[in-house]
C-alpha positions in Angstrom: 17.8 -18.9 4.4 18.5 -20.8 1.6 19.8 -24.3 2.8 16.2 -24.7 4.9 14.7 -23.8 1.4 11.0 -22.9 2.3 8.1 -23.2 0.0 7.1 -19.7 0.9 7.5 -17.3 3.0 4.9 -15.0 5.2 5.9 -11.5 5.9 5.9 -10.3 9.6 8.1 -7.7 9.7 6.4 -4.2 9.4 9.2 -2.1 10.1 10.7 -0.5 6.6 13.3 -3.0 6.1 11.1 -5.5 7.1 8.6 -4.6 4.2 11.2 -3.1 1.7 15.1 -4.8 1.6 14.0 -8.2 3.3 11.5 -8.9 0.5 14.1 -8.3 -2.1 16.0 -11.0 -0.2 13.4 -13.3 -0.6 13.1 -12.6 -4.7 16.8 -13.0 -5.0 16.6 -16.0 -3.5 13.6 -17.1 -5.6 11.5 -18.0 -2.3 8.0 -16.6 -3.3 6.3 -14.8 -0.5 3.4 -13.0 0.5 1.9 -9.8 -0.4 3.5 -7.1 -2.5 6.8 -6.8 -4.3 9.1 -4.3 -2.1 9.2 -1.8 -5.3 5.7 -0.7 -4.5 5.7 -1.3 -0.9 8.6 1.4 -1.1 6.9 4.3 -2.9 4.0 3.5 -0.3 6.1 4.5 2.7 5.6 7.7 1.6 2.2 9.4 1.8 3.5 12.1 -0.6 4.9 10.0 -3.1 1.4 7.9 -2.9 0.0 10.6 -3.4 1.7 11.9 -6.1 1.6 8.3 -8.0 -2.1 8.3 -7.4 -2.5 11.8 -8.5 -1.0 11.4 -11.7 -3.1 8.2 -13.1 -6.1 10.3 -12.0 -6.9 8.7 -8.8 -8.8 11.4 -6.8 -6.3 12.5 -3.8 -6.3 16.0 -1.4 -5.2 18.8 -2.4 -1.8 19.8 -0.5 2.0 20.6 -0.3 5.4 18.6 0.6 6.6 20.6 3.3 11.1 19.2 3.7 12.7 20.3 6.8 15.7 23.3 5.5 13.9 23.7 2.1 10.3 24.7 2.4 8.8 24.6 5.5 5.8 26.8 4.9 2.2 25.7 2.8 2.2 27.6 -0.8 -1.3 26.6 -1.8 -3.4 25.4 0.8 -5.3 26.9 3.7 -7.2 26.1 7.0 -8.9 23.8 8.3 -5.6 21.3 7.3 -4.2 18.1 8.1 -0.7 18.1 8.8 1.1 15.0 8.6 4.9 13.4 8.9 5.1 11.5 5.4 6.4 8.5 7.1 4.7 7.4 10.2 1.9 5.2 10.4 -0.8 4.5 13.3 -1.5 8.3 13.1 1.6 9.8 14.9 2.5 13.1 14.7 -0.7 14.2 12.7 -2.8 16.7 13.8 -5.9 18.8 12.3 -5.1 22.4 12.3 -8.5 24.9 12.4 -7.1 28.3 12.6 -4.5 29.6 11.1 -2.3 30.6 14.2 -2.2 26.7 15.5 -0.2 26.1 12.3 3.2 26.4 12.7 2.9 24.3 16.1 1.6 21.8 14.3 4.0 21.7 11.7 6.9 21.6 14.0 4.9 18.9 15.7 5.1 16.7 12.5 8.8 17.2 11.8 9.6 15.8 14.9 8.5 12.4 13.3 10.2 13.3 10.0 11.7 15.4 8.0 9.5 15.1 5.1 6.1 16.6 5.8 2.2 16.5 4.4 -0.2 19.5 4.1 -3.5 18.1 2.8 -6.5 20.2 3.3 -9.4 18.6 5.1 -11.8 16.8 3.3 -15.1 17.0 6.0 -17.6 14.2 6.0 -16.8 10.4 6.6 -13.6 8.3 6.7 -13.8 4.6 5.6 -11.7 1.8 5.0 -11.4 -0.2 1.8 -9.5 -3.0 0.2 -9.3 -5.6 -2.7 -8.1 -8.5 -3.3 -6.6 -10.3 -6.1 -8.9 -13.6 -7.1 -7.3 -16.6 -8.5 -7.8 -15.7 -11.9 -6.5 -12.4 -11.5 -9.7 -9.6 -11.2 -10.0 -7.6 -8.1 -12.7 -8.4 -5.5 -13.2 -5.3 -3.5 -14.6 -6.6 0.1 -16.9 -4.9 2.4 -15.9 -1.9 3.6 -15.5 0.0 7.1 -16.8 3.2 8.1 -15.4 5.1 11.0 -17.8 7.3 13.4 -15.1 10.3 14.2 -16.0 14.1 15.0 -13.1 14.9 13.0 -10.2 12.5 11.9 -8.5 9.2 13.3 -5.5 9.9 15.9 -2.8 7.4 17.0 -5.6 7.1 20.3 -7.7 5.3 17.5 -5.5 2.7 16.5 -3.4 2.4 19.6 -4.2 1.7 23.2 -1.6 3.7 25.8 -1.1 2.9 29.4 -0.7 6.1 31.9 3.2 6.0 30.8 2.2 5.9 27.2 3.9 2.7 26.8 1.6 0.5 24.9 -0.7 -1.8 26.3 -0.3 -6.0 25.2 -4.3 -5.6 23.4 -2.9 -2.1 22.1 -5.3 -2.8 19.0 -8.5 -4.4 20.4 -8.2 -2.1 23.7 -8.0 1.0 21.1 -11.7 -0.2 19.7 -14.8 1.0 21.3 -18.2 0.0 20.4 -19.8 1.8 17.9 -17.3 3.5 16.5 -17.3 1.6 12.7 -19.1 -0.6 11.3 -18.7 -3.2 8.4 -19.9 -3.3 5.8 -20.2 0.4 5.8 -23.9 1.7 5.2 -23.0 3.7 1.9 -25.4 4.7 -1.5 -25.5 2.8 -4.3 -23.4 5.1 -6.3 -20.8 6.0 -3.3 -20.0 1.9 -3.4 -19.5 1.5 -7.3 -17.1 5.2 -7.0 -14.5 3.2 -4.2 -14.5 0.2 -5.2 -13.6 1.6 -8.9 -10.9 4.2 -7.2 -9.0 1.3 -5.1 -9.1 -1.0 -7.8 -7.4 1.8 -10.4 -5.4 2.2 -7.0 -3.6 -1.2 -6.7 -3.1 -1.2 -10.4 -1.2 2.2 -10.3 0.6 0.7 -7.6 1.3 -2.0 -8.6 -0.2 -4.2 -5.9 -0.3 -7.7 -5.5 -2.4 -9.9 -3.5 -4.3 -6.9 -1.9 -4.0 -3.8 -0.7 -5.8 -1.4 1.6 -7.0 2.2 1.4 -7.9 4.8 4.4 -10.3 7.3 2.3 -12.3 10.8 2.9 -15.7 10.8 1.5 -16.7 14.9 1.0 -20.5 15.9 1.0 -20.8 15.3 -2.4 -20.2 11.4 -2.1 -16.8 12.0 -3.6 -14.0 9.8 -2.2 -10.8 11.3 -1.5 -7.7 8.4 -1.2 -5.4 9.4 1.6 -2.7 6.7 2.6 -2.2 3.3 0.8 -1.3 0.1 3.6 -0.1 -2.7 1.7 0.9 -4.8 4.7 -1.5 -7.3 6.2 -0.2 -10.0 9.0 -3.2 -12.5 8.4 -4.3 -12.8 11.8 -8.0 -13.3 12.9 -7.5 -9.2 13.9 -6.2 -8.1 10.9 -8.5 -5.6 9.0 -8.6 -7.6 5.6 -9.1 -10.7 7.1 -12.1 -9.0 9.7 -13.8 -7.2 6.2 -13.5 -10.5 4.2 -15.6 -12.3 6.7 -18.0 -9.9 6.0 -18.5 -10.7 2.1 -20.7 -13.9 2.0 -18.1 -16.4 0.6 -16.3 -19.4 2.7 -13.2 -18.8 0.4 -12.7 -15.6 1.1 -12.9 -16.2 5.1 -10.0 -16.7 7.3 -7.8 -18.6 7.6 -9.3 -19.8 3.6 -8.6 -17.1 1.8 -5.2 -17.0 3.7 -4.7 -20.1 2.6 -5.2 -20.0 -1.3 -2.8 -17.4 -0.9 0.0 -19.4 0.6 -0.8 -22.2 -2.6 -0.5 -19.7 -5.2 2.7 -18.2 -4.0 4.1 -21.5 -3.3 3.1 -22.7 -6.6 5.5 -19.0 -8.2 8.8 -21.2 -6.5 10.9 -22.9 -9.7 11.6 -26.0 -9.1 15.2 -26.9 -9.1 14.9 -28.9 -12.5 13.1 -25.9 -14.0 15.9 -23.3 -13.4 18.9 -25.8 -14.7 16.8 -26.2 -17.7 16.8 -22.1 -17.9 20.0 -22.0 -17.1 20.9 -23.9 -20.2 19.3 -22.3 -22.5 19.8 -19.1 -21.6 23.5 -20.1 -22.2 23.1 -22.2 -25.3 21.3 -19.4 -27.0 24.0 -16.7 -25.3 25.4 -14.3 -28.7 29.5 -15.7 -29.1 32.0 -14.0 -31.6 30.6 -15.2 -34.2 27.2 -14.2 -33.8 27.5 -10.6 -31.8 29.0 -9.6 -35.4 26.1 -10.8 -37.0 23.7 -8.1 -34.4 22.3 -5.1 -35.4 21.6 -2.0 -33.2 20.2 1.1 -33.5 21.1 3.9 -31.4 18.7 7.0 -30.5 18.4 9.2 -27.3 21.3 7.4 -25.8 19.4 4.2 -25.3 20.5 0.9 -27.7 17.7 -1.6 -29.4 18.1 -4.8 -31.4 16.8 -5.5 -34.2 14.0 -7.3 -34.2 10.8 -8.8 -32.6 11.1 -7.7 -28.2 8.6 -8.7 -25.2 6.2 -6.0 -24.3 7.2 -4.9 -21.0 3.4 -3.8 -20.1 2.8 -7.9 -20.5 2.3 -10.8 -17.8 
């Protein structure tokens, strides 16, 4: 890969390995790429971890319990109606809306057949919305026009991927799953609800340390309070992808496909260090490396097992 000297990489592997370890490989090779880093995608692949991170930072999520096969296999703090889903599945595979207590055991067993970690959440009756935010060139965040899905209760895998009679995905699985009138973009929401969702997804983007873009599924209760269900931190930037589809309604030429995609390519490619810069950086680091003559002059203070050099230090939060 390094011998090819690519300017930028566009991720198109959406398995867990492709979204995590392969991105780390390109980081190690100093080859920039579009989208979120491995350290952002890893926690987002687990619905329970995503919820814990958001909840700890004040971003509203449904109340619920994490079940672990062989350790805790029954919810302790939530009651029906409930949504039971595997932690590490996409496209609503393994999900069940449980309305009766007598159906809960079967729903949990079904979810465990996909993953040894299962989330059991309170069911938020109301509307379902998808929202995304993108990073502008100056680093500010813009929320794209939202999608509302018109549902009887929840989105299942049948709403997302169409299968044939044998259960295999159709060649046009995504397009075939869409039905006339089952969604609307831009969503018709009140100004108050728009503002609440905008603030929520921007904060989630920062909490999860996202880059370039982020996408969220939300439920809206009767009081117009939004709850984030999960984060989807990947995009292929095909014309059928959700983020380009939303951006088409933004009223801005620079966000329409493929203009925004091209701008991200240029931004990412600009991150690639030039060979001369790499050599100069290495030379500078070697020139300033401590020697046996200077090591003795360094002062160190030890507190709680952590060592700190005296003098100024960089703030870990700064860019």
